N, C-alpha and C positions, 0 to 999 in steps of 0.2 A: 074296592083298594087290589092297589096288585102286591104282592108279596117281596119283599126284598129280598134278590139272589143272595146268598151266599158268596162271601169274599173268600174264594179257594185259597188264591194268591198271598193273602193276607193270613190267613190260618197256615199257610205252609212256611210264608217267615218267621212268624208266631215261635215254630216249631223249631227250627233252624235256629233263634237266638237263645231258648228254650237251654238246646244243647249247648251250643257253645258257653254259656253260664253254668249249667248245670256239671259239666262235665270237669273242670278244674275245681267245684265242690267235691265232686264225689272223690278225685282222684287227693284232695289234700284232708276229707276227714277218714276216707278209708284208710290212709295211709299213717294216720295218728293210734288207727287200732290195732295196729299189727308190730311184731317186733322187727328192729332192722335188721338180722337174717330174713326174716320172713319175706322183707318189702326187696331186698336187693335176690332172691332167689324168683318170686314170682311176677315180679315188676309194678308198676303204681295202677294199671289198670283192674288189678284181680283182686277179687273182693277175698278179706282174710279168714281162713281157714279156724284160726282159734284169735277171736278178739280181745283183746287187752288192751287195762286202762295205764299199763306199766309207765308209757311216754307219758302222759300227765304226771303220774306220782313223781318218776325222774326229775322232771323241769322241777319241780316246786322243791324238791330236795335238792338241788344242785344251785338254787340261789333263786330261781325264778320267782319266787315270792317276794322278793326285797326288790327286785325289778319292778314288781308289778306295784306293790307301794310305793317305790319314787314315783314311778310315772303316775300314780294315781294323787301325790300328793304335787305333782307339778301341775295337772291338770286339775285341779281343784282351785290352786291360788294363781294360774292364769286367768280361770273364770271369773275369777272373784273380782280379780283388779280389773277385770275387762267390764263388767256388770257393775261394779262401783263407780268406777270412770266415764263411760262411754253413754250413758243415758242421760247424766245433765250436760254433758258435752254437747251431745246431740240437741236437746231440750237448747241451748243455748245459741245453735247454730241455726236451729230453724226460726227463734222468736227474737233472736235480735237484730235491727237492721243496722247495725254498726259497719262501719267499712273495716274497723280492725277487726271485728270477728271472722269477717267472708275472709279476710286476708290470714289469719290464723288457720283457718279452716283450710285453705289453697295450703297453706305450708304443711298442713298435716296431712294433707293427701298426696303431699310428695313422698312419702314412706310406700304409697302401691308402688311409686317408679325405681324402687333404692331395693335392689334384692340382700336379699341378707348374704348371699356371699360375696359382695361388694364391699359390706365393712365386718366381716367375721373377726380378720387382723385388727382391726382397731378395737374391736368389742376384748378379742383377747386380753391384751392390753390395759383394758380400763378394770375392766373384772380381773385383773390379775393385782394393780394395785388398788383396787376398793378390798383386797382380800377376801373376793366373791368365788376364787377360780374352783373348782373343785367341789362346789357346794351348790346343791339346789336352788337357793336363791338366784345363784348366777345363772340359771338355765330359765328362769322363773320370769326374769326382769325383760329379758329380749325378746320370748317366745312372746312376751304379754306386749308390749311395744310394739312389736309386728302385726299383733292380729287386733289391734286396735283402729288402723285407716279403715281398714277392709268394713269392720264393725262399727264404725261411726260414719260412713257412707251409707252403709244397709239402715242404719236406725233410725239418720236424720230423715232417708229417704220416706221411713213409715211414718215422721212425726208429721212430716208433710202434707200427708192422706188426711189427718185428722181436723174438720174445716174450723174455720174460723170465727163461725156463728158458736161454736162452742167453747172457745178461748172467752168471746165478748159475754157470754151469757156468764163464765163463772165470775168476770173481771164488774161485771154489774151487782154480782151477789157479794161483791166486796173481798171475792179470794185472791190471798197474795198468790205471787208468784210460787210459791212453795207450796201451797195448797193444789194447786192448779196442776201442777208435775207430776205429785203423788195422787191425787183424788182423780182426776182427766188424763193426763198423759200417757204414765205409768201403764193403769188397763187398758188403754185404747190401742198400745204400745205390744200387747201380749205376743203376739205372732214375731214380729222384730226382736225381742227379747229373746223368744225360743231361736232365731238364726243367729243371734249372734252370741248364743250360749254353745250351740251346734257346732257352730264353725270355730269359735276359740278351743273348746274341746278335741276337734279333730287335730288342729294345728299344735296341743299344747301333745296329745298324747300319738299322736305321730311325727312328730319331733325327731329328727336325725342330727341337722348338724350341729347347732347349739351344745347338747349333747355330747359329741363327738369331740369337740373344741375343748367346753370351756370344760369336760369333767374329766376322771381319771382313776380315781381308786373305784373299788368295785362296790362299796357302800352307795356311791352316787349316780350307780348304773340307772339306764330308764330301759324300757322293753325294749328298744327299736336297736340299740346296744348290746344287751344280753343274747342276740339271735346269734351275734358273733361266737358265743360260746360254743356253738354247735358245728362250727367250722375248726378241726384240727389240722395238723400237719398229716396225718393217716387217713383224711377223709372229711365226708360232712354224715353227721344223723340226721336223713332229712324224718325219717317220721319223729325225731323226737323237736326236730326245728320247728315241724308243721304241726303238730300238737302246740307248741308254746306259739306258734301265728295265731290257731284256732282261741287258745284263750286271752290273746291281748284283741282281739276281734271282738267279743264279747260283750266288755262295758260299752264302749263306743256304738254297739250295734244297738242295744235297746234302748239306749238315748236317743238315735237315730228313729226308733221305729214308735217311741213314745212322742215325738215332737215334731214328724214328719209333713205333717200336716200344714203346722204352726211355721216350719220351716220353708217350706213350699211358697206360704203365701208371702212370709216376708222377702224372700227373692222377688218376687214379684210387685213387691212394694205398695200391695193391697192391705197393708193388715191394720191400716187405722181406719177402713171403710166398713 
């Protein structure tokens, strides 16, 4: 058997890709470990002579911990709403044969074509009239609403991969639709559930427009709004801001690392096989 020749071009391309990805990460992490004066004097590419974690400590002392907590609350609530409503909705879409269900599903998917920027002004008036302005609930509800169409599309595609024979077998055994949903559909849709959890968590954690328009006070700020605190009329505290960015990345990065395989399978639509 002839040996396969090494692909030097692919290896060279991989090194270039690794350099392009690693350089920004290096600049970001190194900047967080040096003072503002050292960063301004030595530049972004230089390795710090005196490592310090003062930027992380200063971030939490300046109120970033409250922003972190607010973002976590919004994210958990959005994920909870999506996980509570989308699975039964997707199950009804897949199993129902009525025209009404298909029509409702098509209308529901119109949310994919409507950008949040187009409805932000009406949303502001609705939340103000409902007494939810400058309240985290006023951020949670529209964020969950705009995440649900994509999540329903993903999860219904995963549920369609479950073979009809499994449904028929449980029906012959006398299982009710509720039992079929909890004992058959949900266990076989774990990859799709992981996908919608990660997607909705990303939407909530990185949300900017709704917190920008629907909140005002410091007590309701989230991480994306808190990054503005590092920009003043005298300049930008780049090491402090990058330290805040690193802190904001860690939770969602951990979620992705633990659910990446299920996330890919769910997006490919093969979760039920």
